[in-house]
C-alpha positions as CSV (number, residue, x, y, z in Angstrom):
1,M,-2.0,-32.2,53.7
2,T,-3.3,-34.1,56.7
3,D,-0.6,-35.3,59.2
4,A,-0.5,-38.4,61.3
5,R,1.4,-38.7,64.5
6,V,1.4,-40.0,68.1
7,E,-0.7,-37.4,70.0
8,I,-2.6,-39.4,72.6
9,V,-2.0,-42.5,74.8
10,D,-4.5,-44.8,76.4
11,V,-3.8,-46.8,79.6
12,Y,-6.0,-49.8,80.7
13,V,-5.6,-50.3,84.4
14,L,-6.1,-53.8,85.8
15,R,-6.0,-55.2,89.3
16,F,-6.5,-58.8,90.5
17,A,-8.5,-58.6,93.6
18,P,-8.9,-61.8,95.8
19,A,-12.7,-61.3,95.9
20,A,-12.8,-61.5,92.1
21,A,-10.7,-64.7,91.9
22,G,-11.7,-66.8,89.0
23,R,-13.5,-63.9,87.3
24,G,-10.4,-62.2,85.9
25,P,-9.1,-58.8,86.6
26,E,-11.0,-55.7,87.7
27,V,-10.8,-52.8,85.2
28,L,-10.7,-49.2,86.2
29,A,-13.3,-47.0,84.7
30,L,-13.4,-43.2,85.1
31,R,-16.3,-40.9,84.6
32,R,-15.7,-37.4,83.0
33,A,-16.5,-34.5,85.3
34,P,-19.2,-31.9,84.5
35,G,-18.0,-28.8,82.6
36,L,-15.4,-30.6,80.6
37,R,-15.3,-32.5,77.3
38,S,-17.9,-35.3,77.2
39,P,-19.2,-34.9,80.7
40,G,-20.7,-38.0,82.3
41,T,-19.1,-40.4,79.9
42,W,-16.9,-43.3,81.1
43,E,-13.4,-43.9,79.8
44,T,-10.0,-45.4,80.6
45,V,-7.0,-43.3,81.5
46,H,-5.8,-41.3,78.5
47,G,-4.2,-38.0,77.6
48,H,-2.0,-36.1,75.2
49,V,1.7,-36.7,74.6
50,N,3.7,-33.5,75.4
51,A,6.2,-32.2,72.9
52,G,9.4,-34.2,73.2
53,E,7.8,-36.8,75.4
54,A,7.9,-40.5,74.6
55,P,4.6,-42.3,74.6
56,V,5.6,-44.6,77.5
57,A,6.5,-41.6,79.6
58,A,3.2,-39.9,78.7
59,A,1.2,-43.0,79.6
60,L,2.9,-43.2,83.0
61,R,2.5,-39.5,83.6
62,E,-1.2,-39.6,82.7
63,L,-1.8,-42.6,84.9
64,K,-0.3,-40.8,87.9
65,E,-2.0,-37.5,87.1
66,E,-5.5,-38.9,86.6
67,T,-5.5,-41.6,89.3
68,G,-2.5,-41.2,91.6
69,L,-1.6,-44.8,90.7
70,V,1.9,-46.2,90.0
71,P,1.9,-49.6,88.3
72,E,3.6,-52.7,89.7
73,R,4.0,-53.8,86.1
74,F,3.5,-51.9,82.9
75,Y,2.9,-53.3,79.4
76,N,2.8,-52.3,75.8
77,L,-0.7,-53.6,74.6
78,S,0.7,-54.0,71.1
79,R,-2.1,-51.9,69.7
80,V,-2.3,-48.5,68.1
81,E,-5.7,-46.9,67.5
82,T,-6.4,-43.8,65.5
83,F,-8.7,-40.8,65.9
84,Y,-9.3,-38.0,63.4
85,L,-9.0,-34.6,65.1
86,H,-11.0,-32.6,62.6
87,R,-10.4,-29.2,64.1
88,R,-6.6,-29.7,63.5
89,D,-6.9,-31.9,60.4
90,L,-4.7,-34.4,62.2
91,V,-4.9,-38.2,62.5
92,A,-3.9,-38.9,66.1
93,L,-2.1,-42.2,66.6
94,I,-3.0,-43.7,70.0
95,P,-0.7,-46.3,71.4
96,A,-2.3,-48.4,74.2
97,F,-0.7,-49.6,77.4
98,C,-1.8,-51.8,80.3
99,A,-1.0,-51.0,83.9
100,M,-1.1,-53.7,86.6
101,V,-1.7,-52.3,90.1
102,P,-2.0,-53.9,93.5
103,A,-5.2,-55.6,94.6
104,G,-6.0,-52.9,97.1
105,A,-5.0,-50.0,95.0
106,G,-7.1,-46.9,95.6
107,V,-7.7,-44.1,93.2
108,A,-7.1,-40.3,93.7
109,L,-9.0,-38.6,91.0
110,S,-7.9,-35.5,89.2
111,E,-10.3,-32.7,88.3
112,E,-11.0,-34.4,84.9
113,H,-13.1,-37.1,86.5
114,D,-15.7,-37.1,89.3
115,R,-16.0,-40.9,89.8
116,S,-14.1,-44.1,89.5
117,E,-15.1,-47.7,89.7
118,W,-13.4,-51.1,89.6
119,L,-15.5,-53.2,87.3
120,H,-15.5,-56.7,85.7
121,A,-14.2,-56.4,82.1
122,D,-17.7,-57.0,80.6
123,E,-19.2,-54.1,82.6
124,A,-16.2,-51.8,81.9
125,S,-16.6,-52.5,78.2
126,R,-20.3,-51.7,78.3
127,R,-19.6,-48.4,80.1
128,F,-16.7,-47.2,77.9
129,T,-18.0,-44.6,75.4
130,W,-15.4,-45.0,72.7
131,P,-15.4,-48.2,70.6
132,R,-11.5,-48.1,70.5
133,E,-11.6,-48.6,74.3
134,K,-13.8,-51.6,74.0
135,R,-11.5,-53.2,71.4
136,A,-8.3,-52.5,73.3
137,L,-9.8,-53.7,76.6
138,A,-10.7,-57.0,74.9
139,D,-7.0,-57.3,73.9
140,A,-5.8,-56.5,77.4
141,I,-8.1,-59.2,78.9
142,A,-7.0,-61.7,76.4
143,L,-3.3,-61.0,76.9
144,F,-3.2,-60.5,80.6
145,V,-6.0,-62.7,82.0
146,S,-3.5,-64.6,84.1
147,G,-1.9,-61.5,85.5
148,D,1.1,-61.3,83.2
149,G,1.9,-61.5,79.5
150,G,2.3,-65.2,79.4
151,G,4.4,-66.3,76.4
152,A,4.6,-62.7,75.3
153,E,5.8,-61.3,78.6
154,D,9.3,-60.6,77.4
155,V,8.0,-58.7,74.4
156,L,5.2,-56.7,76.0
157,R,6.6,-55.8,79.5
158,I,8.0,-52.3,79.8
159,L,8.3,-52.1,83.6
């Protein structure tokens, strides 16, 4: 019988740069490196949850591993996506998180990606390959357009 469990996490990385004032946050987009799965496609930070690891810990680890970034604030995006891993007959549950980083934050890429760009949300959404990333990014922008969780800050904020 097919199993369903938390296997993957997604992290949407936002920064509020002074040059983008009034346009909303900039969104980090990463391009997959050649020779790996889905080369040349654009995505957000994501990765697998290790055995015994909590999804929040996995999300923070993946953020650091893939970008070198440490968030100033970190949020539960209040969204769980699914992806059917047919080779394993497993429905992967994918909790989504949002990381707020400083305006001047630079990215140190891992070997998984060969390029990163800070983009306006509309452009990031157009570049993202996976429809789940487009949907979750829309939620992130709606929830965090002002730089915090607004009335839901106390519920969504992790760090």
